[in-house]
C-alpha positions, 0 to 999 in steps of 0.5 A, a space after each residue: 511163054 507158051 499157048 496151047 497147041 494150035 488146032 492144025 494137023 501134025 507137021 513134019 520137020 520140013 513142013 514146020 520150017 516152011 510154015 515158021 518162016 512165014 509166021 509173025 510169031 514163033 512156034 515150037 514143034 513138039 511131037 509134030 504139034 505146034 506150040 505158039 510162044 508168047 511174050 516174056 516178063 521184064 525180069 526174064 529179059 533182064 536176066 537173060 540179057 545179063 547172061 547173053 551179054 557177058 557170054 558175048 563179050 567173053 567169047 569175042 575172038 573165039 569160034 564160039 557164038 552165043 544166041 538169044 531167044 530167036 534161033 531154034 535148036 533142032 533135036 531129031 524132028 522137034 524144034 525148040 527156042 532156048 532162051 540162050 545157047 552157045 555153040 562152038 563151031 566156025 561153020 555156020 550150018 543151017 541158017 534157021 536152026 542149029 544142032 550142036 549147042 554146047 550150053 543151053 540156058 532157060 530162064 524159068 517162068 511160071 507158065 513154062 517151067 513144066 515144059 522147060 523141066 520136062 520136054 525141053 530137058 529131055 530133048 537136051 539130053 539127046 544132044 551129043 555136043 551139050 556140056 551144060 544145061 542151066 535152069 535159072 529162076 527169075 522169082 528168086 536167086 537160084 541156078 541149077 546146072 545139069 550135065 550130060 548123062 545125069 539130068 536127075 541131079 544138079 549143082 545148085 547156086 543160090 548165093 550172090 557170091 556163088 560163081 556160075 562156071 562153064 568149064 567148056 568155055 572158061 567162063 564165070 559169072 557171079 549170081 549177083 551179076 546174073 541177077 543185076 537189075 541196073 546198068 552195072 558193067 557186068 563184063 568188067 571182071 571177065 578177063 580173070 578166070 578162076 582156077 576152077 573154070 579153066 577147060 575141063 582137061 586141066 580142072 582138078 576134080 574133087 573126090 565127089 566128082 564135082 568141080 567149082 565153088 560152093 554149091 548144093 546138090 539137088 536130087 529133084 527140081 524145085 519151083 523158082 
């Protein structure tokens, strides 16, 4: 979803925001340089929409909001377009970008995974509000869940009945639903929140410091 940096002078944050408002395509700003974003695959969009739709239904009536694809995150003077993010605030903030996500999810593509695992994840680690960062493979069933302060290790989910749990918002979703290709109602089971997905303050912790359903621990990232 990225082209090579465009042959334009380095931009300040204000110059980028003014430029981006007038453009027909999206750009990210990394170290002052513009990176044009290209289109996604159908599988990428199916997975992203499954997660965004389930989150939107789950968060209805709460102060949390979910955004998909077309709204920027600002980290210092850099700007990124996450595939999905959630913020917990009744204040709208700036209309063009947000600075306070509590969850960010990226659906990996062959052309973007180095960027998603590198620059974007490094930027994520600087967000004080962030509770969960997800990397979702599209070529196989695999979700990696990273938490603040430990972006070198993750929880791995790989089986259809594994539950993707986001404790901060009391959300759970099976990988079978996340990777669903058809028109199944993936939000039907959302009212029931498993015990390990209640807010963190009430979540029993395991002796190894983790919580949640069956998972593996990854010491390094693997290609999707």
